[in-house]
N, C-alpha and C positions, 0 to 999 in steps of 0.2 A: 532610454531611462529604464530603471527597474520597474516591475509590476507594482502600481500602486496599491495600497491596501485599501479596504472597502471604505473607510471613513474619508479618505482622500478623493475618492470616487464619488461621495455624496452630493457635493456642491456642484460638480460640473453636470451630474445627472438631473439635478433640480433646475439648473440653468437651461439644459436642453428642454426640459418640459415647460419653461417659463412663457412659451408662445401660446400656452393653452390649449394646445392640439393633443389629440392621442397619438402615442407613439409606442412602437412595438420594442420589447425588450431586444429583440434581434438586431434591429436598426441602430439601437441605442448603444449595443455593445461596438458595433462597427465604427459608430462616431466617436465614442471614448477611445477606442483603441487607436484611432488616428490622432485624436486630440493628445493623448499621451505619447504618441510616437512609439508605439510598441514595435517590436520586430516581429516577424513571423515566428520565431523560436519562443518568445515571450507570451505571444498570442496562444501557442499549442502548449506551453507548459502545464503539466498535470498535476493534480494533487496527489498525495502519496499512494492512494488507492488506484491511480490510474484511470479512474472512471469519469473524470470531469476537469476540464480546464481550470486553472487558478483564476484566470482573469474572468471567465464566466461565472465562477462560483461568486467571485467578490462583487461583481456588477449586480447580480441577483439579490445578494444581502444587503447591498446599498440601497437597493429598490425596497426590499423588505423594511429596513430600519425606518426609511423616509415615510413609507406607508403607515408604519405602526404608529409614528409619530403624529400621523394626520396631514402630512405635507403633500402626499401624492394619494390619488385615487386609482382603483383599478377597475376600469369599465368592462373589461373582458380579459380571458385568460391570455397571459403573455404580453399585455398592454398596461399602459399606466398615462394618468394625466395630472397635472399639477391642480392642486385644491386652493381655495382661497386662503387658507392658512398657510399653504405653501409659498403663496406668492408674497404674502406678508413677511415670512420668514426669511424668504430670499433677501428682502431688503434690510433685514436686520442681522443676518448671519454674518460671521466673520468670514474670512478668506478661505478658511478649512472648516467645513461642518465636521463636528466631532460628537461622539455619544454624549459628552458633557453639554452641548448645546441642546441636544434632542431631550435630555433629562428635565427640561422645563415642561414638557408635555406630560399629563399625568396618564396618558394612554400608553406613553412609552416606557415610563417607568415600571407600569404594571406588567407590560411585556417582558422587560428583562428580570423581573423579580421572580426567583425560584422559591416555592414554599418550602420550609424545612420540615422534616419529618417529625410528627408528633408535637409540632410547635405551631402557634399562630403568627410568629413573625416571619419575616421573608429575609432571602440571602441574595444579594446583588452579585452579578459576575465581576471579578476582581479587574481592577483598571489595567493591570499589566498584561491582560488578555484581550483588550479591547482593539488591538491592531489586526486581530484574526477573526476570521468567520467561525461559526460553530462548528462547521465541517473540518476547517482546518485544524482548529484545536483539538477536535476528537481524533482525527487521523494522526496528528503530530503525537498525540499522547500515546496511540496505539502503537505507531511506529517505534517509540522509545521504550515502551514496555516490551514490545517483541525483541527488540535488539538486545536489552537486558536479559531477557530469558533465554535467548539464543547463545549469549555469551556464558551464562551459568550453565546452561545444557552441556556445552562442549567442554568446559572445565570440569564438570562431573564424569563426562564419558572418559576424559584423559586419566582420570584417576583410577578407572575400573580396569579389571584384568583384560588381557587379549582375548580370553574366551567369552568374556562378557560382550565384548566389542563385536565378535563374530556373530553372536546370537542377535545383537541388536541389529546389525546388517542385514541378517536373514529376515527379522520381522519387519524391518522397514520395507525390503523388497517386497514381501508378501502383501503388505498394506498397499504397496503401490501397483499391485495387480500381477507381480511376477511369482514364479516358483511353484505353481500348483497348489499342493497341500503343505503345511508345516512340516509333515514327516519327510516328504520328498526333499523339500529345501534344506531341511536339517542334515539328511543324509549328504546332500551334495556339499554343502559348505564343510561338512565334517571330513570329507575325503581330501582335506587340503594337503597342499604341502609340496609337490615336487615341481621343479623346473619354472618357479616363480608364479605358480597357480596356486592361490589359496582356496579356490573352489569353484564349483559351477552351479548355475541355477536356470531352470526353464524360463524362456522368454514369455511363454504362454501357458495356459493350462493344459493343452494338448502336448506339449513338448515338442513341438515343430521346429524350434531352434534353441540353442543354449548360449547363455552368457557366462563367460569366464570372469572371475572375480579376483581382485587383489585387496586386501584390506589392512591398512597399516595404522596403527594407534601411536602416531608419532606428535612430537612437539614442534618440531623444526620444519624446514622447507624440503619438500620432495622435488628433486632436480630432474633434468632429461635423462640421465643416465638410468635411474630407476624404472623411468617409464619405458626406456629402451629395452631394458631387460624383460619387462612384461610383455611388451610387444614381440619379443623374440620368442618366449614362451608361446604366445598367442599363434604365431607362424608355426611352432613345433606341433601344436595341437590341430593346425588348419582351422582356425577359429577365425570367424569374421567379427565378432564383438567383445569388447571387453569394457570392465567397469573397474577403476581405481579409485578406492574410497581411503582417504586419510584424515585423521583429525587436524592434521597440521595445514600447511598451504603449499602451493605449487609455484616453482619459479616461472618466469616468463618464458624462458626456454622451453620448458616442459609444456606450457600451453600452446605455444607456437607449434611445437614438434607434432602434437595429435590432430592439427587442423588438417594436415595434408598427408595423412598416411592410411594405408589399408592393412589391417583391419581397423574398423571404427573404434575408438576408444573414448569413453567418457570419463572425465575427471571430476570427482566431487571432493571438495575441500572441507574443512572442519566448518567453516561457516554455513555452507550450502547443505550439509549433513544435518546441522541444527535446524535450519529452516524447514527441511523435510521432516524431521522429527516434530516439529510444532504443527505443520500442516497435516500430518498423519497421525497425530496424538500418540507419539511413542515416547514414553516417560514423562508426559504431561497431560493434564486434565482440564477441561474448560472449567473456569472459575465463575465467570459473570458473563452475561449476554446482554448487550444492548441493541433493541431493535429500532432502527430508524426507518419512520414512515413518512409518505407522501400522500397529498389528496388525489383520489382517483376522479379526475374532471368529469369524465363520461357518466359517472354514477349520477351526478347532479343534472344531466341533460333531460329535459322533460319532453323533448320532440318524440 
């Protein structure tokens, strides 16, 4: 079955604790994963950030919500036990415990209320977001914003001149640690032109090796023949490494071709180019930063 949302996890988690014993969150995850018959792939599936498993995150938030409603107690880090209120609630709870059910508890309502700036009233999280944990909502929103920005970026690049595109490529490679100084990189890319080579750039600041470049501001698909021409030019220079950058996309044949050839050729398409531009702040500026913090448990140890 699909990975259950955190609300679907709440009642089984409360049922597990109904024996009154102290349970570890680690053991609870394994028990719940078996109960929901999750596959290994579903157990290992990650949030967009790639830093935490989706199921681990949802179990943790199910525990947090039950705890904030006063249905679970936390005797020590990573453990939980059902409360007297939790035992009573389990008898009255529907088949699926939801946020609406937990809203009967004042502590939970206060937990979910977000103060409005410069006002004394509160704003409650929208119901259509209740299926997802806060991390999921935040990361999903981040991914959507990033994808939108990447699309807008590459569209802007496509409208710029070839000369601008060459300068952009130089700046990006410099930010990524290639090319030595801007003057050296600029001279290298400026020597463009013959035999299918648009320019060369130092792989390191000492200039121990160089990378040959091909930069194409295209709207369409770059096929294998174009890559083969570039590889032929690399052979002519006795070059070992090349980078082909385009604002378009590569055909599947082109991608397969570069996997088993010498020299080594890296293909960067429009999507990857826009992602690199965002990562290295090329043509973009940070607008807002949100810092997510967690408790440092060791700080509170008094031993």
